[in-house]
Each structure stands twice: as structure tokens, then as C-alpha cells.
Phi, psi and omega in degrees: 000137181288154179295155186297324183295341184263000180285146177283160182293338181294344179279349182227120181292325178299317179296322180295319178298318180297319181292320180293319180298317180299315178297318183295317180293324178296315180293321179296318178299320180294319180295316182294321177297318179297319179295320180292326176296318180294317180296318180292328176287323181284322182220089185300333182272006185290331184253018178299323180296318180293320180295320179296320179295320179294322178296319177295326180294318183269001181302311180304316180297320179296317180297316177301317180294322178295317179296323178297317180295320180293318178297318178296318177296321178297318179296319179293323176296320179295317179297315178298319180294324180295317179292325179287332185298325179301308180293322179296316178296321178297320176294323177293321177298319179294322177294319178294319178297319178294321176296321178296320179295317179296323177296316180298316180299319181294319179294321177295319180292322176298317178298316178299320179295321177298317180294322179292323176294321179295316179295325178297320176295319177293323181298329182277002180281199185286321186288137180284126178266130182270316181201153170246121187221183179244150172275121186250003178180171178211165181281154179260354183287136185291322186280327183254139182238105180237156171225166183233133180262151175267030174223144181221213185298326179298336179262006180092005182284136183223154178304144180091345182290137180287147179239130181219160174249186178296334183274325183168203184292134173254314179165205175219154185294130178257317178217153180232144168248191180292318184231014179211165180210151178258133184246128173277116184287160181299333182270003179294149183294345179259001184273134175224123181236123174292128181227171172217152179283131180294131179114311184235002176061034172289118189272151180197178173242137174258110183253133177290142178256354180080003181238022179090358180244169178240145171255120177272114182248122183282149178280320182258115177279152182149219177291126183281117182271001185286152178226152178300133183097355177300140183255130184243141178231166180292143180269342183088348179290143176082356177085196180069286186263138173287155182291151173094004179273132181301137181234307189207162176230126182289129179239352177206134179265134177239169182301326181250014180163247180178177176246135184228161172247153184289147178284317183260111177277119181299326181294336181263357182275118178277333178213147180229167183235131175262124183249164175293149178296132187294325180299319180298321179292321181295314178297318179297318182287337183269007178296135185282162177300326179298318177299318179296323183290322181277348183298318178294322177299319180295324179290324179294322179296000000 
């Protein structure tokens, strides 16, 4: 006997009815579709109500889908922005750091210009200026304090000449080369500078301690009249430095004087000035008229 699936529909009345019904529904659907097509072409607005009703029916689903798409898009944008924020922040940090460096360089240049203008004003004063130079190095030995100038004998620099910055005393030239010189700083353990207290001319010696500080030693022992904060300037005694140059500020009182720090820090000085020795100027100014009268004759001889 043949399988049931291979039997023809004629052997089952129920199958025949089902097949006929399918054909009839297909023909009916085609006729209805053709009728609707003709009506829509003849009167396009006839089904506007149906379209509106269908749109209203699917509106909730469409709104939910739109919200889902918006939420998904927002989440994706947030994730993308989070990943981009890291690189953007790094770039901003680099820009801020670069701006900070440029600002520091501008401030340093402004400070250097102020110091150079001050030195220019000092250079135009009474004291003869030999050279304006830079400190290009310093000694590493703890007991001795030296610095090195980028000017030497070719610029007129000679041993013994005082060196100062816009703030005050730096030291004096110890040795010279052709284009460089070694300077003994005021804080060197072998440095002794005659000073006086500004205001009442109390004389003392400022001796270097080799540790960046100065020991103020009074000439007259007895009751110590010094006070913390006293300001000391060069007295002009002993030569080298002309009087009135800022030297030290007292920060500690001792039985025989005190401990002070220098006014002009060599490490912070961008430019310094080498001056003529003060004694030479004093001797020159003190020449008598008789010496002036005999000077030409001596030169002629």
C-alpha cells in the first residue's frame, strides 16, 4: 500500500474541501486587493482613516523602539567620551605643563632684565666698571667658596677687583685667565670684609665661615649692641670695595658679634659687575697739586 502522503486529494473529501477553500480564498483576496488598488488610485484619500488608525496602533511600539535606540546611542556616546577623555586630559596636562614652563621662562627673563637694568644704572655711577659678566660655575669644596666669571684679563679684569651684583657684594677676583676669572666669594673661609651697620656706622668685620654664612665680629668688645635684622654695608676701609654696598643681614646675635647671611646670593645672580679697586681710585683722587704739577715732567723724562 502506498504511503498516505502520496495519495491524491481525490481519495479524501476533506482534503478536497480544504484545497477548494484555499483556492477560493486566494481568488477572493486577489479580487479584494484589486478593488482596493482601484479605489486608492481613483480616490487616494479614501483610506487615510485606516492609515491613521494603523499608525496609532503601532505608535506605542515605535515610541518604545525610538527610546531604546536613543538610550543605546546615549550609552555608546558616553562610553566613547569616556575613552576619549583619557587622551584629552593627557593632552591638556601637557599643554598646561608647557604653559607653566613658558611662564617660568618669561619670569626668569623679566628678572634678568631687571637685574641688567639695575647693573646698567650702577655702571653709570661714580665707580668705574671694568666688565659685566656672568657666573658660570662654582667650587664644590665645602670649606672654600669660589665662583668663576666668563670674563678675564682680555676684558680688563685683574686680581683684587671687587665683584658685585645688583643686590650687593659677591666677592673679589682672586685669579684671572685670558677669558675667565676665579672669584673668592664673600662666604669663603678666607674672606674678611670691613663693614659697618647702616644707620649708626658701627664698624665690624664680616668673615666667611665656609658654610654660606658670615660671622660678624665687632672691633670693640663689651656690651653687644647688635640686634637681629641689622643691615651691614661695606665701610670702604682696607680698600677693594667702595663704601655703602649692601653686604649682610644679621640673623643671630652672639657674645662677640653675630651670624649673618649675605644679601646677594651668588646662585641667584644672573649677571655681576666687576669694578675698579676702590683704593686705586682713592689714591688717585688724593694726589696733591704738586704731584700733578710734576707728573708731566716725569712723563717727559
